[in-house]
C-alpha positions as CSV (number, residue, x, y, z in Angstrom):
1,X,113.5,79.5,101.2
2,X,113.2,80.2,105.0
3,X,109.9,80.4,106.9
4,X,110.9,84.0,107.9
5,X,111.3,85.0,104.3
6,X,107.9,83.5,103.4
7,X,106.2,85.3,106.2
8,X,107.8,88.6,105.5
9,X,106.9,88.2,101.8
10,X,103.2,88.1,102.7
11,X,103.8,90.8,105.4
12,X,105.1,93.1,102.7
13,X,101.9,92.8,100.8
14,X,99.9,93.6,103.9
15,X,102.1,96.5,105.0
16,X,101.7,98.1,101.6
17,X,97.9,97.7,101.9
18,X,97.7,95.1,99.1
19,X,97.5,98.2,96.8
20,X,97.5,98.7,93.1
21,X,94.7,98.3,90.6
22,X,95.7,94.7,89.8
23,X,95.7,93.3,93.3
24,X,93.5,90.4,94.1
25,X,92.3,90.1,90.5
26,X,90.3,87.0,91.4
27,X,89.5,87.9,95.0
28,X,85.9,87.9,96.2
29,X,83.7,90.6,94.8
30,X,83.0,92.1,98.1
31,X,86.6,93.2,98.4
32,X,87.7,90.4,100.7
33,X,91.0,88.5,100.4
34,X,91.3,85.2,102.2
35,X,94.6,83.7,103.2
36,X,94.9,80.0,104.2
37,X,97.6,80.2,106.9
38,X,99.6,77.1,107.9
39,X,99.7,77.5,111.7
40,X,97.3,78.2,114.5
41,X,96.8,82.0,115.0
42,X,97.8,83.1,118.5
43,X,96.8,86.3,120.3
44,X,100.5,86.9,120.9
45,X,101.1,87.3,117.2
46,X,99.2,90.6,117.3
47,X,101.4,92.3,119.9
48,X,104.8,93.5,118.8
49,X,106.1,93.2,122.4
50,X,105.7,89.5,122.2
51,X,107.7,88.9,119.0
52,X,109.6,85.6,119.5
53,X,112.2,86.1,116.7
54,X,110.5,83.9,114.1
55,X,108.8,84.9,110.9
56,X,105.2,84.0,111.6
57,X,104.1,87.0,113.7
58,X,105.4,89.5,111.1
59,X,102.4,88.7,108.8
60,X,100.2,90.2,111.5
61,X,102.5,92.9,112.8
62,X,103.0,94.4,109.3
63,X,99.2,94.5,108.8
64,X,98.1,95.9,112.2
65,X,101.1,97.9,113.3
66,X,103.8,100.2,111.9
67,X,107.4,100.7,113.0
68,X,109.9,103.5,113.0
69,X,111.6,101.7,110.1
70,X,111.4,98.2,108.7
71,X,112.2,96.2,105.5
72,X,110.1,97.0,102.5
73,X,110.6,96.1,98.9
74,X,113.7,97.9,97.6
75,X,114.9,99.0,101.0
76,X,115.9,96.8,103.9
77,X,115.5,99.7,106.4
78,X,112.8,101.9,104.9
79,X,111.7,105.0,106.8
80,X,108.1,104.5,108.2
81,X,106.9,106.2,111.3
82,X,110.4,107.8,111.5
83,X,110.7,110.2,108.5
84,X,114.4,110.3,109.1
85,X,117.1,109.5,111.6
86,X,120.8,110.2,112.3
87,X,123.6,108.7,114.4
88,X,126.0,110.9,116.4
89,X,129.7,110.9,115.5
90,X,130.6,109.0,118.6
91,X,128.0,106.3,117.9
92,X,126.2,106.8,121.2
93,X,123.0,108.6,120.1
94,X,120.4,107.8,117.5
95,X,117.9,110.6,116.9
96,X,114.6,109.9,115.1
97,X,112.4,112.6,113.5
98,X,108.8,111.3,113.6
99,X,106.1,111.8,111.0
100,X,103.5,114.2,112.2
101,X,99.7,114.0,111.9
102,X,99.4,110.2,112.2
103,X,96.7,108.6,114.3
104,X,96.2,105.1,115.8
105,X,93.2,103.1,114.8
106,X,91.3,104.4,117.8
107,X,92.0,108.0,116.9
108,X,94.8,108.7,119.4
109,X,97.6,110.8,117.9
110,X,101.0,109.3,117.4
111,X,103.8,111.1,119.2
112,X,107.2,110.5,120.8
113,X,105.5,109.4,124.0
114,X,104.3,106.3,122.2
115,X,107.8,105.5,121.0
116,X,109.3,105.9,124.5
117,X,106.5,103.8,126.0
118,X,106.9,101.0,123.5
119,X,110.6,100.4,124.1
120,X,110.6,99.2,127.7
121,X,107.4,97.4,127.1
122,X,109.1,95.2,124.5
123,X,109.8,91.7,126.0
124,X,110.3,89.6,122.9
125,X,113.5,88.2,121.2
126,X,116.7,90.0,122.3
127,X,114.8,92.2,124.7
128,X,117.4,92.0,127.4
129,X,120.2,92.8,124.9
130,X,118.4,95.9,123.7
131,X,117.4,97.1,127.1
132,X,120.9,96.5,128.5
133,X,122.6,98.4,125.6
134,X,120.3,101.5,125.7
135,X,121.0,103.9,128.5
136,X,118.1,106.3,128.0
137,X,115.2,107.1,125.7
138,X,114.8,110.9,125.7
139,X,112.0,112.9,124.2
140,X,113.3,116.0,122.5
141,X,109.9,117.3,121.4
142,X,106.6,115.6,120.5
143,X,108.1,114.4,117.2
144,X,111.8,113.9,118.0
145,X,113.2,111.2,120.2
146,X,116.7,110.1,121.0
147,X,118.1,106.6,122.0
148,X,121.2,107.0,124.1
149,X,123.5,104.0,124.3
150,X,126.0,103.1,127.1
151,X,128.7,102.4,124.5
152,X,128.8,102.5,120.7
153,X,126.9,99.6,119.2
154,X,127.0,99.4,115.4
155,X,124.3,96.7,115.3
156,X,121.8,98.8,117.2
157,X,119.5,99.4,114.2
158,X,120.0,95.8,113.1
159,X,118.4,94.6,116.3
160,X,115.9,97.5,116.8
161,X,114.6,98.0,113.3
162,X,114.6,94.7,111.4
163,X,112.7,91.4,111.9
164,X,115.4,90.3,114.3
165,X,113.0,91.8,116.9
166,X,109.6,93.6,116.9
167,X,111.0,96.4,119.1
168,X,110.5,99.3,116.6
169,X,106.8,98.6,116.2
170,X,104.9,101.3,118.1
171,X,101.8,100.8,120.3
172,X,99.5,103.5,121.7
173,X,100.5,104.6,125.2
174,X,97.2,106.2,126.2
175,X,95.1,103.4,125.0
176,X,97.0,100.7,126.8
177,X,97.1,102.7,130.0
178,X,93.3,103.0,129.7
179,X,92.3,99.4,128.9
180,X,95.3,97.6,130.4
181,X,97.4,94.8,128.9
182,X,94.6,92.4,128.9
183,X,92.3,94.9,127.1
184,X,95.0,95.5,124.5
185,X,95.4,91.7,124.1
186,X,91.7,91.4,123.3
187,X,91.4,94.4,121.1
188,X,94.8,95.5,119.7
189,X,95.2,98.9,118.2
190,X,98.0,100.0,115.9
191,X,99.1,102.3,113.1
192,X,99.1,99.8,110.3
193,X,97.1,99.5,107.0
194,X,94.6,97.1,108.6
195,X,92.7,97.4,111.9
196,X,91.6,94.5,114.1
197,X,87.9,93.5,113.5
198,X,87.5,90.2,115.3
199,X,89.4,87.0,116.0
200,X,88.7,83.4,117.0
201,X,92.0,82.3,118.5
202,X,93.5,79.4,116.6
203,X,90.8,79.6,113.9
204,X,90.4,82.9,112.1
205,X,91.5,86.6,112.2
206,X,89.5,89.3,110.4
207,X,91.1,92.6,109.5
208,X,89.5,95.7,108.0
209,X,91.2,98.4,105.9
210,X,92.5,101.5,107.8
211,X,91.2,104.2,105.5
212,X,93.4,106.7,107.2
213,X,96.7,104.8,106.7
214,X,99.4,107.4,105.9
215,X,101.3,105.5,103.2
216,X,98.5,104.3,100.9
217,X,94.8,103.5,101.5
218,X,94.4,99.7,101.2
219,X,92.5,98.6,98.1
220,X,91.4,95.3,99.6
221,X,88.9,96.2,102.3
222,X,88.9,93.0,104.3
223,X,91.5,90.4,104.9
224,X,90.5,87.1,106.4
225,X,93.4,84.9,107.6
226,X,92.3,81.3,108.3
227,X,94.3,78.8,110.3
228,X,94.5,75.7,108.1
229,X,97.3,73.4,109.3
230,X,96.7,70.7,106.8
231,X,98.5,71.3,103.5
232,X,96.0,69.2,101.4
233,X,93.1,71.3,102.8
234,X,94.9,74.6,101.9
235,X,95.4,73.4,98.4
236,X,91.8,72.3,98.1
237,X,90.7,75.7,99.3
238,X,92.7,77.4,96.6
239,X,91.3,75.1,93.9
240,X,87.7,75.7,95.2
241,X,88.2,79.5,95.3
242,X,87.8,79.5,99.1
243,X,91.2,81.0,99.6
244,X,93.1,83.5,97.4
245,X,96.6,83.0,98.9
246,X,98.1,80.0,100.8
247,X,101.3,78.9,102.3
248,X,102.6,75.7,100.7
249,X,105.7,73.8,102.1
250,X,108.2,72.8,99.4
251,X,110.7,70.5,101.0
252,X,112.6,72.5,103.7
253,X,111.3,75.8,102.2
254,X,108.1,77.8,102.0
255,X,106.2,79.3,99.2
256,X,103.2,81.6,99.1
257,X,100.9,80.5,96.3
258,X,97.8,82.2,95.0
259,X,95.4,83.1,92.2
260,X,96.0,86.9,92.4
261,X,99.1,89.1,91.9
262,X,100.3,90.9,95.0
263,X,100.6,94.7,94.8
264,X,101.1,94.6,91.0
265,X,104.9,94.7,91.1
266,X,107.9,92.4,90.7
267,X,109.6,91.8,94.1
268,X,111.9,89.1,92.8
269,X,115.0,91.1,93.5
270,X,114.4,91.5,97.2
271,X,115.9,88.7,99.4
272,X,112.8,88.5,101.5
273,X,110.4,88.2,98.6
274,X,112.1,85.9,96.1
275,X,110.0,83.0,97.2
276,X,106.6,84.6,96.6
277,X,105.0,82.9,93.6
278,X,101.6,84.1,92.3
279,X,99.7,83.4,89.2
280,X,101.6,85.9,87.2
281,X,105.3,85.6,88.1
282,X,106.1,89.1,86.9
283,X,103.3,90.6,89.2
284,X,102.4,93.0,86.4
285,X,99.0,91.9,85.0
286,X,96.0,89.9,86.1
287,X,96.2,86.2,85.1
288,X,94.0,84.9,82.3
289,X,93.6,81.6,84.2
290,X,94.8,80.2,87.5
291,X,98.2,78.5,87.5
292,X,98.6,74.8,88.1
293,X,98.8,74.2,91.9
294,X,101.3,71.9,93.5
295,X,100.2,68.4,94.0
296,X,98.9,67.6,97.5
297,X,101.2,64.6,97.5
298,X,104.4,66.6,97.1
């Protein structure tokens, strides 16, 4: 299974707030879930504008930020910050109706101004393609916005609103204008289920639950993502109870292994989640005992 699929699988769990009564059945008693991650954690992973077109950053983007729409279990283009959208008959205009009453982690209200600001700021994968194809981004009212294309482009939403890019993730205009790009880099603010708490680049990222998250309040109050490049060490952390979830390479593929069911549901049917393996393969009940972990030698 691809690295992108593995990353988005964990990202789904974070995007949905690791909710459900059965989540993290064997996580630490203080409400913390620890993830042993297999790469060094970079500051650029926390900014949707820097998305390089690989799966790794989406683990962090789904946790910290939200997008107009994005893949979620059961829907490859689920409405998120955009409650609905429509395409004009000539294929030149995409109009999005935004959810009202949402606030960024710092309390700033979410409006169409933030959507318009976020689009030209995006400089990640396929940025030139997106910017060249879009003629204008027009604010109709505080909660309606239109993207006007130069010519019809049937793949607009494929590039704008899927993990092909991070362009549909929205950042706070007023906050960035106040603190600057460097300030946002040090203290990112988003609309996601988890807020930034602290980070040691390359070592550890700590996220805390956003109690005001519009979709569902996270049941896991703290997520600690540790950079652990060595596979044997990640497995040892799982066995010792120092980590609840870990990435484990399996040949050319990736798996997420853990001692706790994620979100208490079966995601096997979703193409981006079929590689997630937890202690209960049906994701429907807490395990009675941890599953056997892969051998460090394989």
